[in-house]
KOLKETOR-111401 format. One record per residue (C-alpha): residue in one letter; x, y, z. Coordinates in steps of 0.05 Angstrom, whole numbers. Example, Ala and Ser with C-alpha at 12.3 -4.5 7.8 and 13.67 -1.06 7.14 Angstrom:
<sites>
SITE rokol   east  north     up
SITE     A    246    -90    156
SITE     S    273    -21    143
</sites>
This chain:
<sites>
SITE rokol   east  north     up
SITE     M   1823   1925   2356
SITE     Q   1782   1970   2318
SITE     I   1726   1941   2266
SITE     R   1693   1976   2218
SITE     G   1647   1953   2171
SITE     D   1632   1876   2147
SITE     D   1700   1880   2110
SITE     S   1741   1885   2170
SITE     P   1787   1826   2188
SITE     R   1758   1774   2252
SITE     L   1806   1783   2307
SITE     W   1815   1715   2352
SITE     H   1862   1687   2391
SITE     T   1871   1609   2397
SITE     N   1922   1581   2447
SITE     S   1940   1660   2460
SITE     M   1966   1656   2389
SITE     P   1932   1715   2352
SITE     S   1900   1700   2287
SITE     L   1844   1733   2245
SITE     T   1816   1729   2177
SITE     L   1837   1766   2119
SITE     G   1785   1762   2065
SITE     D   1805   1692   2046
SITE     F   1869   1685   2085
SITE     E   1878   1668   2148
SITE     L   1936   1703   2186
SITE     S   1969   1677   2254
SITE     I   2020   1703   2294
SITE     F   2077   1658   2308
SITE     S   2145   1684   2359
SITE     D   2200   1653   2356
SITE     G   2213   1689   2432
SITE     T   2229   1764   2468
SITE     Y   2314   1785   2475
SITE     P   2337   1852   2515
SITE     L   2352   1908   2462
SITE     D   2398   1971   2487
SITE     G   2340   2027   2496
SITE     G   2392   2077   2449
SITE     A   2397   2028   2394
SITE     F   2324   2011   2385
SITE     F   2306   2086   2389
SITE     G   2368   2121   2362
SITE     V   2373   2199   2383
SITE     I   2296   2193   2413
SITE     P   2318   2214   2477
SITE     K   2316   2167   2534
SITE     I   2260   2216   2573
SITE     M   2217   2209   2518
SITE     W   2220   2137   2490
SITE     S   2211   2109   2556
SITE     R   2131   2135   2551
SITE     K   2130   2085   2506
SITE     A   2178   2017   2529
SITE     A   2192   2002   2599
SITE     S   2269   1990   2610
SITE     D   2304   1961   2666
SITE     E   2360   1985   2707
SITE     E   2412   1974   2646
SITE     N   2373   2009   2601
SITE     Y   2348   1946   2560
SITE     V   2273   1943   2527
SITE     T   2245   1880   2512
SITE     A   2244   1866   2435
SITE     G   2198   1819   2406
SITE     L   2212   1767   2348
SITE     T   2149   1761   2310
SITE     S   2131   1717   2248
SITE     L   2069   1711   2203
SITE     L   2030   1658   2176
SITE     I   1984   1664   2122
SITE     R   1941   1602   2098
SITE     T   1913   1628   2038
SITE     G   1874   1559   2023
SITE     T   1926   1524   1973
SITE     Q   1990   1552   2008
SITE     N   2024   1566   2080
SITE     V   2068   1627   2074
SITE     L   2115   1646   2127
SITE     V   2143   1711   2133
SITE     E   2206   1711   2173
SITE     T   2240   1660   2212
SITE     G   2275   1695   2280
SITE     M   2337   1681   2303
SITE     G   2344   1612   2303
SITE     N   2381   1567   2340
SITE     R   2454   1569   2325
SITE     L   2476   1649   2352
SITE     S   2548   1645   2366
SITE     E   2567   1659   2443
SITE     R   2591   1719   2435
SITE     M   2526   1753   2405
SITE     I   2489   1700   2451
SITE     K   2508   1743   2506
SITE     F   2487   1806   2478
SITE     Y   2422   1773   2446
SITE     G   2403   1716   2484
SITE     Q   2376   1654   2441
SITE     P   2299   1647   2456
SITE     A   2293   1606   2392
SITE     L   2220   1581   2409
SITE     L   2185   1589   2333
SITE     L   2190   1516   2315
SITE     K   2158   1496   2392
SITE     N   2094   1552   2373
SITE     L   2095   1534   2307
SITE     S   2074   1452   2332
SITE     A   2038   1480   2385
SITE     G   1996   1518   2331
SITE     G   1988   1444   2292
SITE     V   2047   1475   2237
SITE     A   2111   1420   2222
SITE     P   2164   1448   2180
SITE     E   2132   1396   2119
SITE     D   2077   1444   2122
SITE     I   2109   1512   2086
SITE     D   2112   1519   2024
SITE     I   2136   1591   2021
SITE     V   2183   1630   2073
SITE     I   2195   1702   2048
SITE     N   2253   1743   2092
SITE     T   2238   1821   2091
SITE     H   2329   1826   2096
SITE     L   2375   1781   2123
SITE     H   2387   1802   2187
SITE     F   2401   1745   2233
SITE     D   2349   1764   2273
SITE     H   2298   1761   2219
SITE     C   2324   1692   2174
SITE     G   2351   1651   2236
SITE     W   2310   1591   2228
SITE     N   2318   1595   2147
SITE     T   2368   1537   2167
SITE     V   2386   1491   2219
SITE     R   2444   1437   2230
SITE     D   2430   1352   2219
SITE     R   2461   1305   2256
SITE     A   2515   1303   2211
SITE     G   2536   1380   2223
SITE     T   2502   1398   2156
SITE     I   2477   1456   2138
SITE     V   2400   1438   2117
SITE     P   2339   1479   2102
SITE     T   2286   1480   2164
SITE     F   2223   1477   2113
SITE     P   2249   1424   2063
SITE     R   2186   1434   2021
SITE     A   2195   1511   2020
SITE     K   2214   1559   1965
SITE     Y   2256   1613   2002
SITE     Y   2248   1690   1976
SITE     A   2294   1745   1996
SITE     P   2318   1818   1972
SITE     E   2375   1813   1915
SITE     G   2413   1874   1935
SITE     E   2402   1846   2006
SITE     W   2439   1790   1989
SITE     Q   2488   1829   1952
SITE     Y   2497   1870   2017
SITE     A   2513   1808   2063
SITE     H   2572   1790   2023
SITE     R   2606   1861   2027
SITE     P   2578   1890   2098
SITE     S   2598   1950   2131
SITE     E   2641   1944   2185
SITE     R   2587   1970   2227
SITE     D   2536   1914   2218
SITE     S   2576   1865   2190
SITE     I   2549   1822   2251
SITE     S   2484   1829   2239
SITE     Y   2497   1777   2172
SITE     I   2510   1694   2186
SITE     S   2518   1668   2126
SITE     D   2491   1594   2135
SITE     N   2427   1622   2136
SITE     Y   2417   1640   2062
SITE     D   2477   1625   2027
SITE     P   2466   1543   2025
SITE     L   2390   1557   2003
SITE     V   2410   1600   1951
SITE     Q   2475   1555   1922
SITE     S   2419   1499   1925
SITE     G   2370   1539   1885
SITE     Q   2313   1531   1939
SITE     M   2322   1609   1948
SITE     T   2302   1661   1901
SITE     L   2322   1727   1899
SITE     L   2275   1791   1887
SITE     K   2290   1859   1850
SITE     G   2224   1879   1892
SITE     G   2153   1892   1866
SITE     E   2141   1811   1850
SITE     E   2090   1777   1866
SITE     I   2110   1715   1913
SITE     A   2032   1684   1906
SITE     P   1966   1707   1897
SITE     G   1954   1765   1938
SITE     I   2026   1764   1970
SITE     S   2076   1809   1943
SITE     V   2146   1854   1965
SITE     Q   2145   1923   1960
SITE     T   2225   1956   1978
SITE     F   2228   2006   2041
SITE     P   2292   2033   2040
SITE     G   2314   2058   2109
SITE     H   2330   2006   2156
SITE     T   2373   1980   2095
SITE     A   2376   1992   2033
SITE     H   2339   1941   2004
SITE     M   2295   1914   2055
SITE     Q   2225   1892   2028
SITE     A   2159   1892   2068
SITE     I   2103   1836   2052
SITE     I   2033   1866   2030
SITE     V   1972   1809   2035
SITE     K   1905   1830   1998
SITE     S   1850   1791   2006
SITE     G   1772   1801   2003
SITE     G   1780   1879   2005
SITE     C   1827   1875   2063
SITE     T   1900   1890   2063
SITE     A   1956   1875   2119
SITE     C   2026   1889   2116
SITE     Y   2087   1857   2153
SITE     I   2132   1925   2144
SITE     S   2198   1890   2182
SITE     D   2246   1941   2211
SITE     L   2212   2009   2183
SITE     I   2161   2016   2242
SITE     P   2184   1949   2291
SITE     T   2140   1974   2340
SITE     I   2082   2011   2353
SITE     A   2126   2058   2397
SITE     H   2157   2074   2323
SITE     I   2105   2091   2283
SITE     D   2120   2165   2292
SITE     I   2156   2199   2227
SITE     T   2218   2211   2264
SITE     W   2217   2159   2311
SITE     G   2276   2106   2274
SITE     M   2325   2060   2309
SITE     G   2395   2064   2317
SITE     F   2399   2012   2275
SITE     D   2385   2040   2214
SITE     L   2436   2047   2154
SITE     Y   2402   2107   2121
SITE     P   2352   2142   2169
SITE     L   2334   2205   2130
SITE     Q   2312   2143   2082
SITE     T   2275   2121   2132
SITE     I   2228   2181   2150
SITE     E   2215   2180   2074
SITE     S   2197   2107   2066
SITE     K   2154   2119   2128
SITE     K   2109   2172   2094
SITE     K   2107   2125   2028
SITE     Y   2076   2072   2071
SITE     Y   2028   2114   2108
SITE     A   1998   2148   2053
SITE     K   1968   2087   2021
SITE     A   1962   2049   2089
SITE     I   1935   2099   2125
SITE     P   1871   2116   2083
SITE     E   1864   2048   2050
SITE     R   1867   2022   2126
SITE     W   1915   1970   2122
SITE     L   1935   1925   2179
SITE     T   2001   1935   2202
SITE     V   2043   1866   2219
SITE     F   2101   1886   2281
SITE     T   2166   1849   2274
SITE     H   2196   1870   2341
SITE     D   2141   1890   2381
SITE     A   2134   1847   2447
SITE     K   2066   1862   2463
SITE     V   2020   1885   2400
SITE     P   2034   1842   2337
SITE     W   1989   1885   2298
SITE     A   1945   1946   2289
SITE     Y   1911   2000   2249
SITE     V   1951   2065   2244
SITE     E   1917   2122   2238
SITE     K   1916   2209   2247
SITE     D   1884   2230   2300
SITE     D   1847   2304   2304
SITE     A   1915   2333   2323
SITE     G   1954   2298   2259
SITE     K   1995   2255   2309
SITE     M   2003   2185   2291
SITE     V   1964   2130   2336
SITE     A   1946   2055   2329
SITE     R   1892   2021   2346
SITE     Q   1905   1959   2365
SITE     A   1884   1888   2371
</sites>
């Protein structure tokens, strides 16, 4: 990562866990593992001859996608952004994606127990972003994975999850969120709210209509978990989206909106599905091309 100025985040690795300081906060990456994803679905209308220069695929056209969660230690609270795929996929979905289910193990290795989490934020409610929100206890009852945490998710996303289109109904698993809403443990967001001092959400439509990014500010520095608007560094170009995006033209406009702030203010961008690069600074080179200055 390029370091510029004394107020830049300081990066280190502990047991292969990337961490950095952002002002008064500590940011750490925890993974739920990796999974195979069809390259055509991952890159949508971008031809393979182009995306294969940025992402390796196997003989069946699958690329390796990551499942990145971000832990923000503010000094008073532990805030977890996204909870991966979880451990309750159907047999049919496991055939497509596998089920790595490593998040709790990796948190534990980093000294973080489920009871240590104060806040959980979901950018949207696709199964690979909120799967560890809940677990089944020994009696078979769905219970919160993080028992003390307050959960947050976009209200519009939750409403859509109850009436999805035929195209994306497989992406929603109600046990990941409905029990939390019903118990009052999950708060539904309109967009633009501050969840905790220095941590807020902002809506960036495109992948879904109500997907929210998590913006983290401390000590004059900013990081953003941009979620599926820019899932990997291979997607940083304005026109490179996923085949899963419901509103691809809005994805382009949301990227423009994001870069208008993130590039001149030098935000650290956190990538949700990059198996190798958890975060980077997105910049424009002399030719106007988007480039990533990574850790």
